[in-house]
Structures are given as structure tokens and as C-alpha cells.
C-alpha positions in Angstrom: 0.0 0.0 0.0 1.2 3.5 -0.8 1.5 5.7 2.3 0.4 3.0 4.6 1.7 5.2 7.5 1.4 9.0 7.6 4.5 10.4 5.7 7.3 12.1 7.7 10.0 14.2 6.0 11.5 17.6 5.1 10.2 20.1 2.5 12.3 23.1 1.2 9.4 25.7 1.1 9.5 27.2 4.6 13.3 27.7 4.4 13.9 28.7 0.8 10.6 29.3 -1.1 11.4 28.8 -4.8 15.2 29.2 -4.5 16.4 25.9 -3.1 19.5 24.4 -4.7 21.0 20.9 -5.0 23.7 21.4 -2.4 21.1 22.6 0.2 18.9 19.5 -0.6 21.9 17.2 -0.2 22.9 18.8 3.1 19.4 18.4 4.6 19.2 14.8 3.3 22.6 14.0 4.9 21.4 15.5 8.2 18.2 13.6 8.2 20.0 10.3 7.5 22.4 10.8 10.4 20.0 12.3 13.0 16.4 11.6 12.1 16.0 8.6 10.0 16.0 6.2 12.9 12.9 8.0 14.3 10.9 7.5 11.1 11.7 10.6 9.1 12.3 9.6 5.5 11.1 12.0 2.7 13.2 14.8 1.2 11.0 17.0 -0.9 12.1 19.8 -3.3 9.3 22.3 -3.4 8.2 24.8 -6.1 9.9 26.1 -9.2 12.9 23.8 -9.4 12.6 24.4 -13.2 13.1 28.2 -12.8 16.8 29.3 -13.3 16.5 32.7 -11.7 14.4 31.8 -8.6 15.9 33.5 -5.6 13.3 33.8 -2.8 9.7 33.0 -1.8 8.6 35.5 -4.5 8.0 34.5 -8.1 9.2 36.1 -11.3 6.1 36.4 -13.5 6.2 34.9 -17.0 9.9 34.1 -16.7 11.6 31.5 -18.9 11.4 28.0 -17.6 13.5 24.9 -18.3 11.6 22.5 -20.5 12.3 19.4 -22.6 11.2 18.7 -26.2 7.8 17.2 -25.0 6.5 20.2 -23.0 7.7 18.8 -19.7 9.4 21.0 -17.1 12.9 19.8 -16.1 15.3 21.0 -13.3 17.3 24.2 -13.9 20.9 23.0 -14.3 22.4 26.1 -12.7 20.6 25.2 -9.5 20.7 21.4 -9.8 24.0 20.7 -11.6 23.6 16.9 -11.5 20.6 17.3 -13.8 22.8 18.2 -16.8 22.7 16.1 -19.9 19.0 15.3 -19.6 19.4 13.4 -16.3 16.7 15.3 -14.5 16.5 14.5 -10.8 17.7 10.9 -11.3 21.2 11.6 -9.8 19.9 13.6 -6.8 17.2 11.0 -6.2 19.8 8.2 -6.3 21.8 10.1 -3.7 18.8 10.4 -1.4 18.0 6.8 -1.9 21.6 5.8 -1.1 21.0 7.3 2.4 18.0 5.1 3.0 15.6 8.0 2.4 12.9 8.8 -0.2 12.8 11.7 -2.7 9.8 14.0 -3.6 9.1 16.9 -5.8 6.5 19.7 -6.1 4.6 20.4 -9.3 1.9 22.8 -10.4 -1.2 21.2 -11.9 -1.5 21.7 -15.6 0.9 22.4 -18.5 3.4 25.2 -18.8 2.2 28.4 -20.4 5.5 28.5 -22.2 4.7 25.2 -23.9 1.2 26.4 -24.9 2.5 29.6 -26.3 5.2 27.8 -28.4 2.7 24.9 -29.2 5.3 22.3 -28.4 4.8 18.5 -28.9 3.5 16.0 -26.4 4.9 12.5 -25.8 2.6 9.7 -26.8 0.1 11.6 -28.9 0.0 13.8 -32.1 -1.7 16.5 -30.2 0.2 19.6 -29.1 0.4 21.6 -25.9 -2.0 24.3 -27.2 -4.6 21.6 -28.0 -4.9 20.3 -24.5 -4.6 23.6 -22.5 -7.5 25.1 -20.6 -6.4 28.7 -20.9 -9.2 30.1 -18.8 -7.9 27.9 -15.9 -5.0 29.7 -14.3 -3.4 30.0 -10.9 -4.0 33.4 -9.3 -0.6 33.5 -7.5 1.8 31.9 -10.0 2.1 32.4 -13.7 3.8 29.2 -14.7 0.9 27.0 -15.9 -2.4 26.7 -17.6 -4.8 24.1 -16.6 -5.4 21.0 -18.7 -8.7 20.4 -20.6 -9.5 17.0 -19.3 -11.9 16.4 -22.2 -9.3 17.0 -24.8 -7.6 14.2 -26.7 -4.0 14.0 -25.6 -4.6 15.4 -22.1 -4.2 12.0 -20.4 -1.2 11.2 -22.5 0.4 14.5 -21.3 0.0 13.6 -17.7 1.1 10.1 -18.4 4.3 11.5 -19.9 5.2 13.7 -16.9 4.6 10.9 -14.4 6.6 8.5 -16.5 9.4 11.0 -16.4 9.2 11.3 -12.6 9.2 7.5 -12.3 12.3 7.3 -14.4 14.0 9.8 -12.1 13.1 7.7 -9.0 10.6 10.1 -7.5 8.7 8.7 -4.4 6.3 11.6 -3.7 4.7 14.3 -5.8 3.1 17.3 -4.2 0.6 18.8 -6.7 -0.2 22.5 -6.1 -3.1 24.8 -7.0 -5.5 21.9 -6.9 -6.9 20.9 -3.5 -9.0 24.0 -2.6 -10.9 24.6 -5.8 -10.9 20.8 -6.5 -11.0 20.1 -10.3 -12.2 16.6 -9.8 -11.6 15.2 -13.3 -8.0 16.5 -13.4 -7.3 14.9 -10.0 -8.6 11.6 -11.4 -6.4 12.1 -14.5 -3.3 12.7 -12.3 -4.1 9.6 -10.3 -4.4 7.5 -13.4 -1.0 8.8 -14.7 0.7 8.1 -11.4 -0.6 4.6 -11.0 0.3 3.7 -14.6 3.8 5.0 -14.3 5.3 1.8 -13.0 6.5 3.4 -9.7 4.7 3.8 -6.4 4.4 7.6 -5.7 2.7 9.3 -2.9 0.2 11.9 -4.2 -0.1 15.0 -2.1 -2.7 17.8 -3.0 -2.2 21.4 -2.0 -3.1 24.1 -1.0 -6.1 23.8 1.3 -8.6 23.8 2.6 -9.8 20.8 0.7 -13.6 20.5 0.7 -14.8 18.2 3.4 -17.7 17.0 1.2 -15.0 15.5 -1.1 -13.4 13.4 1.7 -14.3 10.0 0.1 -13.1 11.1 -3.3 -9.9 12.3 -1.8 -9.4 9.0 0.0 -9.7 7.2 -3.3 -7.5 9.5 -5.5 -4.9 11.0 -3.2 -2.7 9.9 -0.3 -2.5 13.2 1.5 -4.3 16.5 1.1 -4.1 19.9 2.8 -6.8 20.9 5.2 -5.5 24.5 5.4 -3.8 27.2 3.3 -0.1 27.7 4.0 0.5 27.3 7.7 3.1 29.6 9.3 4.4 30.3 12.8 1.4 32.4 14.0 -0.6 31.4 17.1 -4.0 32.3 15.4 -3.3 29.8 12.7 -2.4 27.1 15.2 -5.5 27.9 17.2 -7.6 27.6 14.1 -6.1 24.1 13.4 -8.1 22.6 16.3 -11.3 23.3 14.4 -9.9 21.8 11.2 -8.4 18.8 13.0 -11.8 18.0 14.6 -13.5 18.2 11.2 -11.0 15.9 9.4 -9.7 13.5 12.1 -12.1 10.7 11.3 -10.7 10.5 7.7 -7.1 9.6 8.7 -6.2 6.0 7.8 -3.7 3.8 5.9 -3.1 5.3 2.5 -5.1 8.6 3.1 -4.0 11.4 5.4 -5.6 14.8 6.0 -2.6 17.2 6.0 -2.3 20.1 8.5 0.8 21.4 6.5 4.4 21.8 7.3 6.0 22.3 10.7 7.6 25.8 10.7 10.2 24.9 13.3 13.9 25.8 13.7 15.5 28.0 11.0 12.8 29.2 8.5 12.7 31.9 5.8 16.4 31.6 5.2 16.1 33.5 1.8 14.9 36.6 3.7 17.4 36.4 6.6 19.7 33.6 7.5 19.1 34.4 11.2 15.3 33.9 11.0 13.9 31.3 13.3 10.4 30.2 14.1 8.3 32.7 16.0 6.4 29.9 17.8 7.3 29.6 21.5 8.6 26.2 22.7 5.2 25.5 24.2 3.4 26.4 21.0 5.7 24.0 19.1 4.9 21.2 21.5 1.2 22.0 21.0 1.6 21.8 17.2 3.6 18.6 17.4 1.1 17.0 19.8 -2.0 17.9 17.7 -0.4 16.8 14.4 0.7 13.6 16.0 -2.5 12.5 17.7 -4.5 13.1 14.5 -1.7 11.5 12.4 -1.3 14.4 10.0 1.8 14.0 7.8 4.8 15.6 9.4 6.9 17.7 7.1 9.7 19.7 8.7 9.9 23.3 7.4 13.2 24.4 9.0 16.8 24.1 7.7 17.9 20.9 9.3 21.6 21.7 9.5 20.7 24.6 11.8 18.7 22.6 14.3 19.2 23.7 17.9 18.9 21.4 20.8 15.3 22.1 21.4 14.3 21.6 17.8 16.1 18.3 17.6 14.4 17.2 20.9 11.0 18.1 19.4 11.6 16.0 16.3 13.1 13.0 18.1 10.6 12.4 20.9 10.1 8.7 20.4 6.9 8.5 22.4 5.2 11.4 20.6 6.3 9.9 17.2 5.0 6.5 18.3 1.6 8.2 19.0 1.8 9.6 15.5 2.4 6.1 14.1 0.1 4.2 16.3 -2.9 6.3 17.4 -6.3 5.1 16.3 -9.7 6.7 16.3 -8.4 10.1 17.5 -11.1 12.6 18.3 -11.8 15.7 20.4 -13.5 14.8 23.7 -14.3 18.4 24.8 -13.5 22.0 24.4 -14.5 24.1 27.5 -13.5 27.0 29.7 -11.7 26.1 32.9 -11.3 29.3 34.9 -10.2 31.9 32.4 -8.6 29.5 29.9 -10.0 27.4 27.0 -9.0 23.8 27.5 -9.2 21.3 24.6 -8.9 17.6 25.2 -8.3 14.8 22.6 -8.2 11.1 23.1 -7.1 8.2 20.8 -6.7 4.4 21.2 -3.3 2.9 21.1 -2.8 0.5 18.3 -0.7 -2.6 18.1 2.6 -1.2 16.8 4.6 -2.0 20.0 2.7 -3.6 22.9 -0.8 -2.8 22.0 -3.6 -1.6 24.2 -3.8 1.6 26.2 -4.9 5.1 25.3 -3.5 8.5 24.3 -4.7 11.7 25.9 -3.7 15.2 24.7 -4.8 18.2 26.6 -4.1 21.8 25.4 -4.4 25.2 27.0 -5.5 27.7 24.4 -5.6 30.5 27.0 -3.1 33.2 27.9 -2.3 32.2 31.5 -1.2 28.9 33.1 -4.1 26.6 33.6 -4.5 24.1 36.4 -6.7 21.3 35.3 -8.2 18.3 37.1 -10.0 15.9 34.8 -11.4 12.5 35.8 -10.0 9.9 33.4 -13.4 8.3 33.2 -14.6 11.5 31.5 -12.0 10.7 28.7 -13.6 7.2 28.3 -10.8 5.5 30.2 -11.4 2.8 32.9 -9.7 3.7 36.1 -7.4 3.3 37.9 -4.8 3.4 35.2 -1.8 1.2 36.1 0.8 3.4 34.3 0.3 7.0 33.2 3.2 8.7 31.4 3.5 12.3 30.3 5.3 12.0 27.0 7.1 15.3 26.9 8.5 15.2 30.4 8.6 11.3 30.7 7.0 11.6 34.2 5.3 8.3 35.1 2.5 7.9 37.8 0.9 4.7 39.0 -2.7 3.9 39.8 -4.1 7.1 38.4 -7.8 8.1 38.2 -7.4 11.8 37.7 -5.5 13.9 35.2 -4.0 16.7 37.3 -1.5 19.1 35.7 -0.7 22.7 35.1 -0.4 23.6 31.4 1.4 26.8 30.3 -0.2 29.3 28.0 -0.6 27.9 24.4 0.9 24.7 25.8 0.2 21.0 25.8 0.5 17.8 27.8 0.4 14.4 26.1 -0.2 11.1 28.0 0.0 7.4 27.5 -2.4 5.6 29.7 -1.5 1.9 29.9 
């Protein structure tokens, strides 16, 4: 099964926008292999505009010249990805990532390059041309690279088949398709799925940006492996606070092969193209809240920070084996309640523990969305847990209590506690 477990990896967007280069990708892959792979992290994903030679920031250069082969397919810019010279594409970089025991992913925009349409270039596998399959009234409002594809046009499926065949030949393991999840062109999503599944290589299909429409949940589970439930997520408390609502809406749709995606983790060193000294604006407690919520609902975990600049706290956040076991092994996660306790809003989630390690037991995550420390006393029976609990471990501090019937703790502002009741 493709994406049997929720994917974990690194994506270049939060650090470098469109400007990432091969040496940066290699450096992050090497760091992941040495420090994170043993905890389950495995994907290295090159985000947007790897085919744009002059890309230098999170901003785009409108209508700029793109690198393209003779069949209307975008290819890596050799000045940014030197190993792609001579028509090798990403095959050499993917081989390096694979040699580390990791997996390789890329970002694409839905559709076909405007450049190909304006030049009316050939398509592989059909006598039709780029202009004949383009939907020129279907454009992205924030990026000028592409036109949509007319899914009713002869040659449209062959075009998508040709690009996914190319990605398969490069050794790509994950494809993030952008400008597609929120407005949801259903026929084009199905066409992309057919192309990927006929490519001869297993590739995770990730749809962005969100929010994906909840009424399409069953269609998403059939035609994608992960899909964004939010627009771009950054290091702002109001966005993290809003994610509780989105997580509650989508949590019942997480399962093997299909994962609602709360977006990347903006931790550590981000926005490096603006300022090499930039680091996340989230507090340490907010980062624990984010990691706890993403993990109990089993959202994909994609690190946004420059890995080689990880500090001690960031590394501890990404290598907490108990939290990551919850991410791997929680089942039936759901919100139990959301209420005011004193002057603070307290949110409590519960999930069953699956059979990954010992089996049995429950996970509890309790969050303080308020602005002051919150003292909480919650009977475990209110969480649906029979008491007393023989062993009760807080997974961030590793504190263990025996014969527990009551969850008693003090949670800092915007903070979280995560428990394994066994």
C-alpha cells in the first residue's frame, strides 16, 4: 500500500521558497539520514519552481523563462541542480537520497506550462500539441507558470502520463501537486491519479493548498494519499489555534493510504532566503502543541526548517520517540471536549493505542488555548478510560505515575500535555 503510514519528512518551502539548490537539498538529506531517519523521518521534498533558473526567494518572477524538454515537460534548472545536466533530470539527486535510505519527492503545479502552450510544443505519446490540451481560462492566481489541462481534450491523459513516466524514471517517491486541493478540479485529480498509478512506480500523491472541501473526503481518499486541510501554515498562534477546528473536522478520515494534512512544521530556522538568522516565532510551548496535535490526529509531518541549523530544542522536538509512536500508532483520534476552565479554554483529545509496539492503552492530549497557566483536574473516566490506570506517562517530560484516576496538571499558555495511559 502507498503511504500505509502517515508520511514524515522535510520540505524546502519554509526555508527557501522557490530558491532551493541541489547542495542545500543534499545537506538536509545527509542531516536527516544521520540524525532523524531512525525516528521514522524519510522524505526529502524539493518544493516549487525547481525548473526556474532565476528563482531566488519566496517570491515568483512572473512569466519568466522555464527549463523544458522537447515534449512540453518541465525539467530541473541546471544552474541550481548541476547533476541534472545532460538530460538526467532529478535521477542523480534521487539516487543520492535513496543511497542514504531515504525517499525523494518533488513539487509540481497542476496543468501544463504556459510556455509550452505559447510555443505549441509537442507532447509525448500523442500527435496532439500543448495548445490543443490547454484550458487557458484555468490559471493559478498566485503563480504564472501554468495553464490548466482540458480533461476532455484528446491527448490530455497522454500528457499527464508522460510527466509521471518521467518522474518515475527519475526515482521520485512523492509528488506534491499544487493549485488543486482547494478549488478541486475533480476530473483533473482523477487524471493525475491514473497517470501516477500507470507510471510503474509507487508515488505518494499530495494535494495542495487547502482547505480541501470536506464534502470530497471520500473522493480524496480514493484518489490522493494526503491533502491539505489548510492554506499555507506559518508560525502564528492564530493559525495554530484555528487548526483545532480543522483537525476536529477531518480526524475521522485519517487512515492507511489517506491522510488529512495540517501542513508543514515551521520549526527551527525558516525563511532563510529573507534572513539567515530567521527562526520560528512559535514559543517552545506552541511548538509542543503543534507537534502533539499533528501527531495524535496523524497528520503528515513535514519539517519546514533548515535541518543543519537545528538547535537542541528543535532536535528534541523532532526525536521524541513517544510522541512519534503516537503519530504512528494512534487510532480513532477525536476531540473529547472544548471548554472554559477558569479563564482558559481547554481542549482535550483522546485516541486508542494501536498494536505497533505492545498494543492496548490510550493516548490523551490536553491543550491550553488560553493566555495564562491553567491548572486542570479531569477524571480519566470522563475521557472514556477505565480507572485506575496502572501506568500514566506524560510523553514530553517522561514523568510516570501509577494507579491514576485523575489527570492533574498545570499547562502553560498555548501549551500541551500528552499522556500514554497503559
